[in-house]
MDTraj code that builds the backbone (N, CA, C; nanometers):
import mdtraj as md
import numpy as np

residues = "MET GLU THR PRO ASP LYS TRP VAL ILE ILE LYS ILE ASN ASP TYR TYR LYS VAL PHE ALA THR TRP LEU GLY GLY TYR LEU ASP GLY SER MET TRP ARG ILE ASN SER GLY ILE SER LYS ILE GLU GLU ASP GLU THR PHE TYR TYR PHE HIS GLY TYR SER GLY SER ILE TYR LYS CYS TYR LYS LYS ALA TYR GLY THR ASN TYR TYR THR GLU SER VAL LEU ASP ASN ILE ILE ASP LYS VAL LYS LYS SER ASP VAL GLU VAL GLU VAL LEU PRO LYS ASP THR ASP PHE SER ASN LEU ILE LYS GLU ASN GLU THR ARG THR ASN".split()
xyz = np.array([
    [10.9013, 10.3599, 12.1220],
    [10.9695, 10.2903, 12.0333],
    [10.8618, 10.2848, 11.9470],
    [10.9457, 10.3204, 11.8131],
    [10.8863, 10.3437, 11.6869],
    [10.8622, 10.1904, 11.6259],
    [10.8074, 10.1783, 11.6096],
    [10.7529, 10.0379, 11.4622],
    [10.6985, 10.0449, 11.3955],
    [10.7475, 10.1067, 11.2553],
    [10.7090, 10.1378, 11.1343],
    [10.6951, 9.9777, 11.0489],
    [10.5483, 9.9966, 10.9503],
    [10.4908, 9.8843, 10.8935],
    [10.5935, 9.8773, 10.7632],
    [10.6843, 9.9649, 10.6918],
    [10.7780, 9.9408, 10.6235],
    [10.9365, 10.0127, 10.6568],
    [11.0047, 9.9887, 10.6208],
    [11.1213, 10.0698, 10.6317],
    [11.2582, 10.0280, 10.5439],
    [11.3310, 10.1347, 10.4888],
    [11.4896, 10.1753, 10.4522],
    [11.5472, 10.1901, 10.5137],
    [11.6833, 10.1152, 10.5183],
    [11.7775, 10.2244, 10.5311],
    [11.8918, 10.2979, 10.4148],
    [11.8676, 10.4752, 10.4382],
    [11.9320, 10.5226, 10.3221],
    [12.0935, 10.5323, 10.4345],
    [12.1934, 10.5937, 10.3177],
    [12.3576, 10.5578, 10.3627],
    [12.3223, 10.7204, 10.3403],
    [12.3976, 10.8481, 10.3524],
    [12.4256, 10.9699, 10.3329],
    [12.5452, 10.9900, 10.3738],
    [12.6025, 10.9852, 10.2867],
    [12.7771, 11.0263, 10.3174],
    [12.8227, 10.9348, 10.3968],
    [12.8381, 10.8829, 10.5134],
    [12.9176, 10.7954, 10.5824],
    [12.8298, 10.7508, 10.6939],
    [12.6579, 10.7987, 10.7033],
    [12.6061, 10.7703, 10.7948],
    [12.4522, 10.6730, 10.7802],
    [12.4245, 10.6514, 10.8547],
    [12.3252, 10.5358, 10.7933],
    [12.2339, 10.6333, 10.8571],
    [12.0665, 10.5826, 10.8473],
    [11.9071, 10.6504, 10.8921],
    [11.8379, 10.5773, 10.8535],
    [11.7060, 10.5491, 10.8994],
    [11.5949, 10.4654, 10.8881],
    [11.4883, 10.5343, 10.8326],
    [11.4568, 10.5232, 10.6980],
    [11.3486, 10.5592, 10.6397],
    [11.2215, 10.4770, 10.6856],
    [11.1357, 10.5400, 10.8080],
    [11.0320, 10.4569, 10.7955],
    [10.9234, 10.4920, 10.7333],
    [10.8393, 10.4002, 10.7001],
    [10.6935, 10.4910, 10.6694],
    [10.5821, 10.3779, 10.7437],
    [10.4495, 10.4336, 10.8015],
    [10.3862, 10.4322, 10.8545],
    [10.2049, 10.4066, 10.7702],
    [10.2181, 10.2937, 10.7087],
    [10.0472, 10.2748, 10.5854],
    [9.9244, 10.3315, 10.6798],
    [9.8933, 10.3966, 10.5501],
    [9.7515, 10.4715, 10.6226],
    [9.6480, 10.4275, 10.5959],
    [9.5556, 10.4530, 10.6117],
    [9.3952, 10.4094, 10.4871],
    [9.3398, 10.5206, 10.4688],
    [9.2515, 10.4943, 10.3634],
    [9.1901, 10.6275, 10.3355],
    [9.1574, 10.7168, 10.3737],
    [9.1694, 10.7509, 10.5018],
    [9.1242, 10.8659, 10.5758],
    [9.2304, 10.9608, 10.6548],
    [9.3221, 10.8314, 10.6401],
    [9.4450, 10.9240, 10.7139],
    [9.5940, 10.9085, 10.6154],
    [9.6057, 10.8483, 10.5291],
    [9.7538, 10.8736, 10.4738],
    [9.8233, 10.7793, 10.4992],
    [9.9334, 10.7655, 10.4183],
    [10.0475, 10.6793, 10.4632],
    [10.1526, 10.7999, 10.4890],
    [10.2602, 10.7709, 10.6818],
    [10.3409, 10.8700, 10.6725],
    [10.4614, 10.8229, 10.6791],
    [10.5681, 10.9122, 10.6948],
    [10.7178, 10.8836, 10.7001],
    [10.7530, 10.9424, 10.8045],
    [10.9021, 10.8937, 10.8163],
    [10.9678, 10.9793, 10.9354],
    [11.1138, 10.9235, 10.9224],
    [11.2367, 11.0351, 10.9115],
    [11.3700, 10.9616, 10.9024],
    [11.4377, 10.9869, 11.0547],
    [11.5168, 10.8570, 11.1082],
    [11.5505, 10.9112, 11.2311],
    [11.6842, 10.9932, 11.2280],
    [11.7521, 11.0055, 11.3528],
    [11.8711, 11.1058, 11.3373],
    [11.9656, 11.0502, 11.2887],
    [11.9597, 10.9190, 11.3032],
    [12.1195, 10.8124, 11.2621],
    [12.0839, 10.7494, 11.3100],
    [12.1789, 10.6336, 11.2867],
    [12.1591, 10.4993, 11.3723],
    [12.3301, 10.4711, 11.4157],
    [12.2822, 10.4774, 11.5237],
    [12.4531, 10.4782, 11.6907],
    [12.4469, 10.2895, 11.7189],
    [12.3431, 10.2577, 11.7434],
    [12.3559, 10.0863, 11.7848],
    [12.2533, 9.9982, 11.7172],
    [12.2625, 9.8608, 11.6919],
    [12.1781, 9.8041, 11.6160],
    [12.2051, 9.6242, 11.6906],
    [12.0609, 9.6326, 11.7264],
    [12.0132, 9.5078, 11.8126],
    [11.9740, 9.3791, 11.7172],
    [11.9463, 9.3138, 11.7064],
    [11.8304, 9.1968, 11.6657],
    [11.7967, 9.1033, 11.7533],
    [11.6912, 9.0487, 11.6679],
    [11.6878, 8.8928, 11.7468],
    [11.5888, 8.8514, 11.5778],
    [11.5180, 8.6718, 11.6123],
    [11.4667, 8.6295, 11.5310],
    [11.3763, 8.7061, 11.4310],
    [11.2621, 8.8460, 11.5055],
    [11.1661, 8.8649, 11.3898],
    [11.2390, 9.0125, 11.3733],
    [11.3041, 9.0916, 11.4451],
    [11.3209, 9.2676, 11.4417],
    [11.4709, 9.2590, 11.4446],
    [11.4695, 9.4100, 11.4060],
    [11.5899, 9.4434, 11.4513],
    [11.5642, 9.6225, 11.4531],
    [11.6667, 9.6484, 11.6078],
    [11.6558, 9.7587, 11.7014],
    [11.7073, 9.8489, 11.6204],
    [11.6931, 9.9502, 11.6099],
    [11.7642, 10.0671, 11.5239],
    [11.7861, 10.1719, 11.6348],
    [11.8913, 10.1921, 11.7447],
    [11.8858, 10.3306, 11.7816],
    [11.9525, 10.4379, 11.7201],
    [11.8725, 10.5118, 11.7524],
    [11.8822, 10.6733, 11.7037],
    [11.9583, 10.7689, 11.7847],
    [12.0639, 10.8381, 11.7267],
    [12.1507, 10.9558, 11.8119],
    [12.0608, 11.0404, 11.9124],
    [11.9361, 11.0322, 11.8889],
    [11.8210, 11.1172, 11.9618],
    [11.7998, 11.0007, 12.0914],
    [11.8065, 10.9180, 12.0384],
    [11.7678, 10.8135, 12.1857],
    [11.6547, 10.7392, 12.1493],
    [11.6221, 10.7547, 12.0187],
    [11.4669, 10.6920, 12.0074],
    [11.5282, 10.5702, 11.9458],
    [11.3956, 10.4424, 11.9603],
    [11.4901, 10.3717, 11.8647],
    [11.3516, 10.2788, 11.7626],
    [11.4104, 10.2383, 11.6659],
    [11.2666, 10.1898, 11.5447],
    [11.3179, 10.0102, 11.5638],
    [11.2109, 9.9626, 11.5850],
    [11.1692, 9.8400, 11.5676],
    [11.1208, 9.7706, 11.4978],
    [11.2076, 9.7612, 11.3516],
    [11.1564, 9.7406, 11.2079],
    [11.1175, 9.5334, 11.2344],
    [11.0092, 9.5209, 11.1611],
    [11.0369, 9.3700, 11.1327],
    [11.1024, 9.3239, 10.9923],
    [11.1972, 9.2318, 11.0167],
    [11.2930, 9.2097, 10.9130],
    [11.2379, 9.1628, 10.7691],
    [11.0984, 9.1555, 10.7709],
    [11.0780, 9.1129, 10.6215],
    [10.9728, 9.1794, 10.6075],
    [10.9872, 9.3387, 10.6796],
    [10.8892, 9.4285, 10.5953],
    [10.9969, 9.5879, 10.5106],
    [11.0987, 9.5163, 10.4758],
    [11.2441, 9.6079, 10.4211],
    [11.1231, 9.6299, 10.2940],
    [11.1504, 9.7918, 10.2618],
    [11.0639, 9.8439, 10.1529],
    [10.9874, 9.9609, 10.1799],
    [10.9222, 10.0180, 10.0818],
    [10.8602, 10.1398, 10.1050],
    [10.7128, 10.1220, 10.0242],
    [10.6013, 10.2102, 10.0176],
    [10.5171, 10.1847, 9.9686],
    [10.5078, 10.2982, 9.8540],
    [10.4640, 10.2829, 9.7562],
    [10.4175, 10.4105, 9.6475],
    [10.4500, 10.5162, 9.6766],
    [10.3163, 10.6029, 9.7861],
    [10.3674, 10.7274, 9.8182],
    [10.5085, 10.7472, 9.8592],
    [10.5809, 10.6455, 10.0047],
    [10.6955, 10.6705, 10.0330],
    [10.8013, 10.6410, 9.9515],
    [10.7812, 10.6031, 9.8487],
    [10.8867, 10.5537, 9.7754],
    [10.9015, 10.6881, 9.6572],
    [10.8033, 10.7785, 9.5840],
    [10.8226, 10.8790, 9.5841],
    [10.8856, 11.0008, 9.6644],
    [10.8306, 11.0216, 9.8132],
    [10.8860, 11.0944, 9.8749],
    [11.0358, 11.0613, 9.9014],
    [11.0970, 10.9581, 9.9137],
    [11.2256, 10.8906, 9.9109],
    [11.3285, 10.9425, 9.7636],
    [11.2354, 10.9346, 9.6752],
    [11.3058, 10.9432, 9.5497],
    [11.3582, 11.1031, 9.5109],
    [11.2276, 11.1971, 9.5889],
    [11.2441, 11.3078, 9.5610],
    [11.3664, 11.4089, 9.6917],
    [11.3780, 11.3033, 9.8091],
    [11.4702, 11.3582, 9.9095],
    [11.6182, 11.3343, 9.8083],
    [11.6276, 11.2480, 9.7958],
    [11.7345, 11.1722, 9.7123],
    [11.7945, 11.2393, 9.6141],
    [11.6963, 11.3418, 9.4947],
    [11.7297, 11.4170, 9.4148],
    [11.7785, 11.5391, 9.4649],
    [11.7202, 11.6211, 9.5409],
    [11.7271, 11.7157, 9.6358],
    [11.8730, 11.7025, 9.6902],
    [11.9101, 11.6174, 9.7503],
    [12.0456, 11.5713, 9.8465],
    [12.1419, 11.5411, 9.7504],
    [12.1166, 11.4751, 9.6301],
    [12.2139, 11.4859, 9.5324],
    [12.2611, 11.6134, 9.4815],
    [12.1845, 11.6994, 9.4439],
    [12.1850, 11.8725, 9.4137],
    [12.2963, 11.9188, 9.5027],
    [12.2929, 11.8877, 9.5918],
    [12.4097, 11.9693, 9.6946],
    [12.5541, 11.8908, 9.6973],
    [12.5486, 11.7708, 9.6167],
    [12.7051, 11.6222, 9.6047],
    [12.6895, 11.5815, 9.7611],
    [12.5915, 11.5367, 9.7987],
    [12.6370, 11.4468, 9.9168],
    [12.5921, 11.3460, 9.8227],
    [12.6335, 11.2329, 9.9085],
    [12.6621, 11.0857, 9.8739],
    [12.5162, 11.0624, 9.9215],
    [12.3989, 10.9644, 9.8230],
    [12.3450, 10.8917, 9.9401],
    [12.2525, 10.7969, 9.8692],
    [12.2400, 10.6561, 9.9348],
    [12.2271, 10.5669, 9.8451],
    [12.0761, 10.4557, 9.9542],
    [12.0061, 10.4090, 9.8765],
    [11.9123, 10.3243, 9.9708],
    [11.9904, 10.1954, 9.9778],
    [12.0228, 10.1309, 10.1027],
    [12.0972, 9.9908, 10.0694],
    [11.9818, 9.8874, 10.0640],
    [12.0380, 9.7478, 9.9607],
    [11.9741, 9.6591, 9.9274],
    [11.9100, 9.5470, 10.0269],
    [11.7850, 9.4800, 9.9884],
    [11.7210, 9.4182, 10.1263],
    [11.8489, 9.3103, 10.1632],
    [11.9181, 9.2804, 10.0733],
    [11.9903, 9.2006, 10.0998],
    [12.1624, 9.2513, 10.2009],
    [12.1356, 9.3454, 10.2365],
    [12.2274, 9.3855, 10.3502],
    [12.2008, 9.3344, 10.4672],
    [12.3666, 9.3084, 10.4894],
    [12.3526, 9.2672, 10.6743],
    [12.3738, 9.4002, 10.7668],
    [12.2461, 9.3876, 10.7902],
    [12.1989, 9.5516, 10.8592],
    [12.2687, 9.4647, 11.0231],
    [12.2912, 9.3837, 11.0907],
    [12.3260, 9.3927, 11.1906],
    [12.4792, 9.4468, 11.2019],
    [12.5450, 9.4083, 11.0856],
    [12.7193, 9.4353, 11.0956],
    [12.7242, 9.5992, 11.0490],
    [12.6273, 9.6882, 11.0054],
    [12.6522, 9.8253, 10.9327],
    [12.7517, 9.8864, 11.0132],
    [12.7054, 9.9177, 11.1812],
    [12.7567, 10.0185, 11.2290],
    [12.8851, 10.0049, 11.2639],
    [12.9397, 9.8285, 11.2786],
    [13.0520, 9.7525, 11.3035],
    [13.1411, 9.7991, 11.1614],
    [13.1072, 9.7639, 11.0528],
    [13.1977, 9.8342, 10.9356],
    [13.1839, 9.9962, 10.8824],
    [13.0778, 10.0955, 10.9428],
    [13.1216, 10.2107, 10.9248],
    [13.2589, 10.2647, 11.0206],
    [13.2011, 10.2314, 11.1278],
    [13.3360, 10.2036, 11.2637],
    [13.4378, 10.1869, 11.2121],
    [13.4990, 10.0223, 11.1207],
    [13.6196, 9.9977, 11.1083],
    [13.6680, 10.1044, 10.9842],
    [13.5513, 10.1679, 10.8974],
    [13.6016, 10.2315, 10.8176],
    [13.6894, 10.3677, 10.8306],
    [13.5955, 10.4290, 10.9390],
    [13.6398, 10.5578, 10.9593],
    [13.7512, 10.5542, 11.0885],
    [13.8098, 10.4793, 11.1630],
    [13.9098, 10.4749, 11.2672],
    [14.0067, 10.4251, 11.1786],
])
top = md.Topology()
chain = top.add_chain()
for i, resn in enumerate(residues, 1):
    res = top.add_residue(resn, chain, resSeq=i)
    for name in ("N", "CA", "C"):
        top.add_atom(name, md.element.get_by_symbol(name[0]), res)
traj = md.Trajectory(xyz[None], top)
């Protein structure tokens, strides 16, 4: 189970993915990762549990939505490159109902 310090959900075409950030210190710096895509979402009072297609689970603290300065620039760079290949990409807003993302997507694609 991965537990990032900060996270956002990105939508690439009709797929949702976790863009996760682990905050580093002076010596090791911040780290980021994008999951394989969200296949299932669970939640409790404190966390969302995003299950990935690869079998990974990202345990994301609900109050930690966002990026830091470094990973925001990385994400902006990724988005710029992806948009040049005519792929739709967006970062979902903080007030998104994440618990229903997959249900809404399944309804639209069926």
